Residue, then its C-alpha position, 0 to 999 in steps of 0.5 A: x659485597x656481592x661475590x660472583x663465582x664461575x664454575x666450568x664443568x661438563x654436563x656429566x660431572x654437573x649431573x653427578x654433583x646434583x646426585x651426590x650433593x642433595x640439599x646443597x645451598x647452591x640450589x637455592x641461589x640465583x644461578x646462571x647456567x650456560x651450555x655450549x654445544x647445546x644441541x647434544x645432551x639436553x633432551x634426556x634425564x640429565x637436563x631434567x635433573x638439572x632443572x629440577x635441582x636448581x630453584x632460581x636459575x636462567x638457562x642459556x644455550x649456544x649451538x650452531x645446529x639447533x634441534x628443530x622438529x624435523x631433526x628431533x629424536x623420535x624417542x624421549x619426552x614429547x615435551x623435551x625434543x627441540x632446542x626451543x623446548x629446552x631453552x625457550x625462544x631463541x635470542x639471536x641467530x647467526x648462521x654458518x652462512x653469516x660466519x662464512x660471509x664474515x670470514x669467521x669460518x671457511x667453506x667446504x669442498x665435498x667430494x663423493x668418492x665411489x669405491x663400490x657403487x652397489x654398496x654406497x647407494x644401498x637405500x632399498x628398504x627391502x634389504x635388511x640392516x644386516x645385509x646393508x652393513x655386511x655390504x658396506x663392511x666388505x673387505x674389498x671395499x674397506x681395502x679400496x677406501x684405505x688405498x684411496x686415502x693413502x694415495x690421496x692423503x698428501x694431496x687432500x691435506x696439502x703435505x707440500x705446504x710449509x707454515x709455522x705454528x707456534x714457532x714449529x715448522x709444519x708440512x700440511x694439515x691432518x684429518x679425521x676419519x669418521x666410520x659407522x660403527x666400532x666394528x667398522x673402526x676395527x676393520x679400517x684400523x687393521x687394513x691401514x696397518x696392513x697396507x702401510x706395513x711395506x710403505x717407505x718411512x716417509x709414507x707412513x702415517x700416524x694413525x690413532x683410534x678412539x671410541x667408547x661406549x655410546x649410551x644412546x642407541x638412536x642416531x637420527x643425525x648419524x652421531x651417537x653420544x659417546x662418553x669419553x670417560x667410559x669404556x666399561x660398556x664395551x664388549x670384550x672384543x672391542x675393548x681388547x682391540x682398543x687396548x692394542x690400538x692404544x699400545x700402538x699409540x704408546x709405542x708411537x709417542x712414548x706414552x703409557x695409556x690404556x682402557x682403564x677409566x683414569x688412563x682412558x680420560x688422559x688418553x682422550x686428552x692426549x689425543x686431543x692435544x696431538x691432533x691440535x698440534x698436528x702430530x697425528x695424521x688420521x684420527x679414526x673415530x666412530x662418534x668422538x671428536x665429531x662435535x665441539x672439537x676445534x683444531x685449526x690444523x684439521x683440514x680434511x674429514x674422510x666420511x664412511x657413515x651416514x650423517x644427517x642434519x646437525x650431526x652432518x654439519x657439526x662433523x663437517x665443521x671440524x675442518x673449517x676453522x681458520x688458520x692461514x692463507x693456505x687453508x682456504x676450505x674444509x675438505x670433506x671426502x665422502x665414501x657414501x652418497x651424502x649429497x642430499x643430506x648435505x644439501x638438506x643440512x645446509x638448507x636447515x641451518x642456513x637457508x635454501x640458497x646457502x649452498x652457494x656460500x657454504x660449499x665451494x664451486x666446481x672445478x670448471x668454475x675455478x678453472x674456466x671462470x663463472x658468473x656471479x650475478x652480473x659480475x664475471x669472475x675469471x678462471x685460472x686458465x684465462x689468468x695464466x694465458x694473460x700472464x704468459x702473454x703480458x710477462x713472457x719468461x726472460x723478459x724484464x718487467x719494467x716500471x713500478x706499475x707493471x710490477x704491481x700489475x704482475x704481483x696482483x695477477x700472479x697472487x690471483x693465480x696462486x690463490x686459484x692454484x691453491x684451491x685447484x690443487x685439491x681437485x683430482x682433475x687439475x693434475x696435468x692441466x696446470x699449463x705452466x711447467x715446473x720450470x715456468x713456475x720456478x721462474x715466476x716464483x723467483x720473479x715474485x720473491x724478487x719483487x717481494x724483497x724489492x717492495x718490502x717495507x714491513x716485517x714478515x707476515x703471512x699476508x704482507x701489505x706493501x705500499x698500501x695497495x699490494x698484498x703478497x701471498x707469501x704463504x702460497x709461495x712457500x707451499x710449493x717449496x723445494x727441499x734440500x733433498x731435491x737439490x742434492x739429487x740434482x747435484x748428484x746428477x751434475x756430479x755424475x756427469x763430471x760437472x759438464x751438463x751446465x743445464x743441471x746447474x741452471x736447474x739448481x739455481x732456478x730451484x733455489x731462487x724459486x724457494x724462499x726457504x733455500x735463498x738464504x742457503x744459496x751461497x752454501x749450496x754453490x760453494x759445496x758444488x765447487x768443493x766437489x772433486x772426482x772422488x766425492x760421495x755427494x751425501x757424505x760430503x754434504x753432511x761433513x761440509x754442512x756440519x763444518x760450516x755450521x760450527x764455523x758460523x756459530x763460532x763467528x757469532x760467539x766471537x763477534x758478540x762475545x757470548x758465553x760459548x757453552x751456554x750458546x751451544x746448549x741454547x742452539x742444541x735445544x733449538x735444533x732439537x725442539x724446532x724453534x728458538x726460545x725467546x722467553x725464559x732465562x736460557x737466552x740471558x745465560x748466553x749474553x755477555x755480562x752487561x748491567x741491566x740498569x744501563x741508561x742507554x738500554x745496552x743490555x736490551x740492544x744486545x739481547x735483540x742483536x744476539x736473538x736476531x743473529x741466532x734466529x738467522x743462523x737457525x733458519x739457515x741450518x735447521x732444515x739442512x743439518x742434523x739435530x745434534x750440534 
């Protein structure tokens, strides 16, 4: 009987295995070796060592950015410079254009931001590399870029968006900041700490720094191979700085990493996981994480380094993994003029006409409309004008067809608004006022509830021909803090200004996440007297109501009280309800598992449903301790 074995490893570990296991029987066996991301680490001694050691092998390589003659390194072996030389003729081509057209990845929106025009466009060959680098690392320029990132971070990463990821409720996305050198990384990290020192806690960003020793000094693509396992090649100053940054990280996350070989490997892995879980806001890198790293929560790449060809497209592609309907493109913010390099890379790995698919259109196209061949594509302005004309606020929408037409029209507006919100020019040109938006949101949510026939989903198909953009509705949700501020105004005015009460009701009705709390909020307003302190009264009120409602569920379902409180305590601490494991079983009353009518399963489903509704009602408006 034939026995097949599969090994998963890195090319560095495979090279070490070859060096330390000469004469191993595997070298004479029939072996199939598959390299992912084969545009890197395949054109030096490691590849040669592998092909010398194995006697009977087939090599396969996968890459979205192959090495052609035009983007090949000028150094190294002349017979090992391109992907074809390393692996032979290509078997199949599936480009980024195909992937975007098939909706397997997202297109890019690229912004070119100038903070010091002279520095970003230094191309004069007479200027020495030292002078060019000095200009690019000028303290004023570094400070301007950090200020820009801090001011635009919420907008670019959509921090007003709420969505679920593995049962966790998250606000917005996260980002990578790629810089030109270790020296630049140190300066930027220092400047971020300086500018964030006096910011309020809700504006503080979690920033992590990582770099290591790069073994290859040439960077035709702008990305040097960095060895994630090795910091020994760093100069003492760079290693000490990294040690300090890792100490900041340890303090932030309660970890114990440093730059020693074993612990640095684990630091690398931990950073990777925390980026994927959106626990890190900005990951500051030189070359690491710019190729082969996938995190669906990443939507923005800030760039202050020269990138070309495969290095550019690989770096950009960290942002375009599909997550949900709110993330519709990868955001690229360039602090150097990479427009020509971007167009060249897209032409090389797609085709000369690919930029129309790979890159987002202009602000004007989305706002005013554009022509796509013979097809007229309507813009945001035209759609909003139709909305205001056909569906004036305050007038009921009569008839099923009119309601369906409103749903389709407002859904199209939501999709365009989601894209336009990433453009700086959109601010002040929204046409709809905040109250208008709340009113239309409220109508949209009412119709969603009216038409809904299936379980909740990101995009829910209703009656076969309707799609509700509920993720896009949720992205402009108002939180309880905003409502409490309105209540304070109402209370301060001695409960006379009924217009504020109208604002409160409109805000709640326009927010999916607050509708199930409306009765709590209105009852709280009624409970206030002249001596009430709103914040204190709210906390006492909501804790009392939470306890009362949980006790009622325990009584109705005959649950184990201690285990129920323990179960919900864990849910409020973790941010989600656990549906697997034995914790829920301990909550349930004693019922035979072998009941012929499935009583235990029915009870489990009923209890889980009630506890989930309870959690969703109180999680965002109360503290974590029950």
